[in-house]
N, C-alpha and C positions, 0 to 999 in steps of 0.2 A: 095862393096862388100855384102858377100852374103848373101841367104833372113834370117831371123832369128825366126825362131819357137818356139811359146806360145806352152804351152802342157798340161789338165790340167790331175792332174793324180789322179785315182780312185782307193781307198785301200779297197779292201772287203773283207769281211768273213764270215762267215754263208748267203753268194747272201742276202750283205743289204756291200753302202759305210758306211765306219768308216772316224773320223779324231780325232787322237793323237795329245799332244805334248812330244816330246824326245822319240815317242815309247810307250809311253803308255798311259793310260787314253785316251780309246775307246771313243770316240762317235756317236750316228747312224746320218747320215746326209741323207739315203733316197735309191733308188732301186738303182740300176744301171745305168740298159734300159735305165728308164724315164731320168738321169741324163745328160748319155752321148749322146742320142739322141739332148737334150737341147743344149751342151758344138760342137755336131755338127753343127747342127744348125742356132748356134750363133759364128760361124766360130774356133774355133779350129783349129788347120793347121792337131793337133795327139791326141790320146788317150792314158795313160798308165793307164792298169788296175794290178795291184796288189794284188794277194791274199795272203794276208796279215800269215794267220797263217796257209797254207797246211803246207810249211815244218812241223813249230811245229806238227802238228797233226798228220803229217806226211799222208798228203790224197792228191791227183790230183787236181789239181786246176782246177775249176769250171768253165768246157763247155759248159754247158746246159746258164751261165748267157754270157758265148761269141760268142755263135748262137745267142742271141735273141738280142743280142748286133748287134754284124754284119750284120744282118738283117733287120737294124735300122740307123746306122749310114755308110756315105759312105766317111771314113778321112781315112789312118791308126791308127790302132789299135796295142799297143804292148799286151805283157801278159804276167806277170813271179809270182811266185810263186806255189812252188813243181812242177817244170817242175826238172826231173833227169837223163832222157833217149832219146837221139833220137825219140823213137818213138810215148816219148809224146812232145817232137815239131810239130814231125807230125799232131799229134790230133788236137793240137791247133792250128797250121795252115791248120787244115782242114775245122775247124770248124770255118776258120775267122778270124782272128788271122793275122796280115800282118810282126809281130818280133816276137822274143818270146830273154821275158827277164831270165837270165842268175843268181842269186848271188850263193844261200850259193851250189849247184851242182856242178857251177865250180869253187869255190872253194877248194872243195870235190873231185871234181874231172876232173882237166886242162883239158883232153884231150875233153868232153864235147863240152866247144867250136869247136876245133879245129872238128871232127867232123860234129857240126851240119853248121861251115858253106862252109864242100868239102857239103856234102848232099845238106843245101841249100842256101849254097851262102852268105856270110860274110851279107852282106844286110838284112839278119835276124836276127843276131845275136846280142845282146846287153845283154854285161858285166854291171849286178848291182850292187856299191861296196858303203857298206852304211860304212861311214868312220867319226872318231872319233880320235880329237885334245889324243895322248896321251904321251908326255912332249914335245918332240923340233918334232914334226910325225907325222902323223895319220895313226891308225890301219884300219886291213879292219875286219869287225862284219856283224856274219852272225845270220841264225834262225834271225829272226826278230830282230836283233838289239839285241841278251841276248848274243854271242860267240864274245867275242872277240879273234882271227888267231891269231894274235903277226904279221901277216904281214906290210907291205908298203904297201899303198894304194897307189901311183906312184909310185911304181913298178910292185908292182898290177898289175897294168893303164896298165902299160908297156907291160908286160906278153900278158897281155889278150889279147889287140891287135896285139900282135906277135903270136897268138893261133889262129886268125883269125877275132875276136871279130870286128861288123865292126862299134859298135858307143858306148859309157862310158853313162851310166845312174848313173849319183854323187850325192851320197847326202847327205850330209852333219849333222850325229846326231846331233854334238853341237843344230847346227841351225833350226832345223828341229821342227817345229811348230809352232818355237816362233816370225817370223811377224818380228824379228826385220834384215832381210836380210839375202842374202844367204853368204853364207861362200869366201869370193872374193882370201880366200890366199892359200884356197883347192881349187877352180875350175883353176883360174888359171897356178897353182904349176902340176895339169894332162896333161890339154887344151899347154901347154908348150915339155912336155914327147910325146903325142901319136900327129900320122897322119888321127885322122879318130873326126866324130866328135863329143862332151860333151856337154850332158843335164846339166844342174846346179837342182839341187833339192836341198828341203830345207834349209826352214825360209822367203821364201815369203809372206812380210804381205802388200804392195802396188805395187804402180805404180813404183813408184821414186825406191823399187829395180831391178823390171826386167830392167829398163834402165840403175843402177847400171853398172847391170852383162852382162849390155855386150858391155859398155864403156868402163872398168873395166876390162875385161879376154875376152878371146879369146872360149867362148861355143859358141855350133851355135844354144842351145835350151833351155830353163825356165819353167822350170816345177815348178804347181804349183798347190796347193790342194783349201788350205784353203778358200784367198782371193775370187775364181770362186765356189767354193760349195754355203758360202751366200751374193754370191748375189756383197761382197766390191769391186769387179772390172767386169767391163761386157769388156768382148772381145771385141767387136769391136769397143771402146772407149778403150779400150789398145792399140791395133796398128795403131788410128790414134791420139795418142803421141807417141806414137814408132816413126811413119813418120815424127812427128814435129821436130823430134831431131834429125834427116836420116837415120835414118833406114832405111832397105827394107826389108816389111814386108808381106804375103799372103794374100789374099783379094777376 
């Protein structure tokens, strides 16, 4: 079995970590650098930083926060939000990011995925997909979940990988912040059509939810925010439980 990764997610706006439910009602959680450092020390495999209002505010992602975090944290760091050009990607990588997450910009200019993959390697390019069930399928939403693109999420995941994405960060907007578990059907549907790692995101409420998504889908990693931010689940204990369930984790 391949190693399963545990990835805390830090949604950042105005230099602070926030958390909401279904992408709204954001609450302040704390300083991103301090929180990231604590996760690194506790055994997180990677971290994801998403500047969730950069696209809406039409501004660049928080380079200073990335630089300060990279100086303190020594695990892979994925950064997204407001990245629109290869030049933006280069700035983030130079600031200390290991991977770039593209969401709205990838939809608006799919060639950006290919350009980034060619310049920095597919392993650096993560395509983030915010998906919401619409009828019998899932649609891709952009601009912080505010705009329905009408694109089918499963088809878009396939296209993104064909263009060079090395990983898919898949967030269920329906499950986001609800703590009722990951959207297993959505995650498995994407896993079945792509050949790159899929990160499950949205809905994690407890250790059992992480066990369930690993056992019932082929996702490579589980991303969560609230359960880690509020100390409901501790990373060392989580990895111990996963090992007891026969999963391979990094120690």
